[in-house]
Steps between C-alpha positions, in 0.01 A plus 500: 500500500289486187388153605314672783262650246386158383480363853299798622268464202424131543498507880245779496301321231463190717398712800222648290327195353179583687306198377206601719498866399217489245257380768679623813220716640248224433733261686503728803123516492483119479715483815242715679642852464276799433593775255591750771719238670684448173576872496603487866756234409659761279522734798682220682736484202558875510557512876751217473673675211507819705685316776728297273584730208778707654654217707507276192664773293750566777564126526567490127752782526673330794501123435460515123236478230520125447456396864207737544327360192556144622341589834205645313465186289493277808228716657303482177527120487369472856211735418397290201499180703296667775244629248412143405363438849357843587125477554402821677579869504766493773691218337510703180619798705806299602557391141488860380748607768746239377447586135531875553821456699630282219437758231645774719828312472481544122372857499791725413749214536411345166543829314823571688650165403402552137646851484823403673542190285479723193724763659768239570543449126452865404151458354287692750350706215303186412316508833162607364494238226627227733263602778217480252608147415519408868148634545400293199622196694208554736268449205664217305338208682185700561443478128385142542493380865191702605330397176590140575378556854167633377447183297603281793272691740216547252251359752652698790526196728736453795682209335567711192632787712741263678661397171576863424630564851751219455622652174590825679676309779719301259597801289599694813751225580633521144552876542707438813720258307562765234581786738766288673720545192490882506832682536512790743582816299757748634353785701631726771544324835610685812563427865204487736518867603477611137226250421282665763497806274349314203144570607572869564674529164204353315263740677731787406494386136120510497487840674748651254298373205137610551412368154569153640211534743278641227551212260472255790159633601392504135599136464335402829167665418468338158615160623265503800203572276604214272533275802142575601398401149696177532319420823147547364513411131461124550172511697367784282568314176372177654174674594466607136525143374872483426624143559813393688663415167447854375646629825805294409506657155481842667809425705671351196446817298611731781818296536573494127451875463693563820785276386530660157469853635761459772736307272505786250485779755841630395373548145185667632708749695707592196192552289260672739690589818419364845305805617266488202465125528404510868264794450311342211468166675337685790262683267408168342427356843271793584290429191488128577382565857202687361411211270565244772263674738206594278490214249312173542625347174739212583741561211536870587560417865752236395697746285481786752636296789763344274637841398510631857693201631737474204604866510586472869736214411676710237563793735703309760838467320476857371474628857795289618715630215430865584598443863806282437669773298543720808566260788845405628593131496549451872153631586307407186300214649422700815385802299271291282366332813430840658297595195313170516432566868324818386274279291403299806416818692280631220344160434361431845226767526411461132462123524295537818270737313477258206413216739213701646352610168539150351234377744258752347580433134788311340551785252547774757874427539528588129380851582789531744737384226360763265557777755854378573593515132364854476713599799804344335439702183416833659676518837800270446584519129822346370724747321729429211792281601750758375368751749522246780864437428569870496319541831715230653829647377 
């Protein structure tokens, strides 16, 4: 079962090469999309996730983690091939539907397979550290592929974009080859009548643990604000004279810091505690939003956006760890999917608002991010983990 950890790590790493990421928004604009349409694509993603999250989690609990992840990988491969030929908004809509459905197959399922693989050998107490390492897998290739991509696409031409698109297609096929060798971990399987109760059981788990909703909303608010930053930082920095190569360096640094932070997340928890860590990262983001909105100095904008995006990366495995501690094996993937469905519900009106204000000024979505972080700090604060455990017992 421990081999699963390595396979999950490298499979996820190859799914996350994102060679085009450093100039992604500029690529969309080259293909004729406007800024509000780019935001609307995210609404398409959220709506698809809303439809697919719970069924994919249920599918994972019924047919197994491995098969569900393989289905997701196939959908992702198809989406990457389609993106190469998409030339208008509606073609990108279809690509986003495929890609969102693909990642819904991983949402909750990936964490469930990791936890159960550790549990099978009596090492579930390592979940936070291992989950941090799995999250680091999402950053490992991002430490150089987007930087490489920025050099390749330094002139922002169609031919240069196509080279990067092919890189993402090839690495998606490599990921599929890796996931084939996963071993299904033992988890509770029941007859069909009992399986029908998986969804109800996961809902019951969430209802009986109100802190779970609180930390979920906290995570969603901070992440959504960071996502808005990710959508607008490329054109903003480009308008302030930052070259494509420096955009690649930006992505390189965010990946390096994200990789190191998530890799050592277990040590961070022991030293500072997860509640303090997540609170202070949110406070840091609030300060960076202020700088990112009012400043016109390229280096300050560069640093502010870098901090906002990097801290959102670090918070993901911490959230998963807090939830995994209190969810039963047979409904773990479904419960995590239900919580991710909440994200899609919250995302849709916020993204629509960001799309509207982005047509007025590219920095206005940053104001929304600032407000969301304040709400996370004041209305949905994360308590000490010890108290959460006590509340669940």
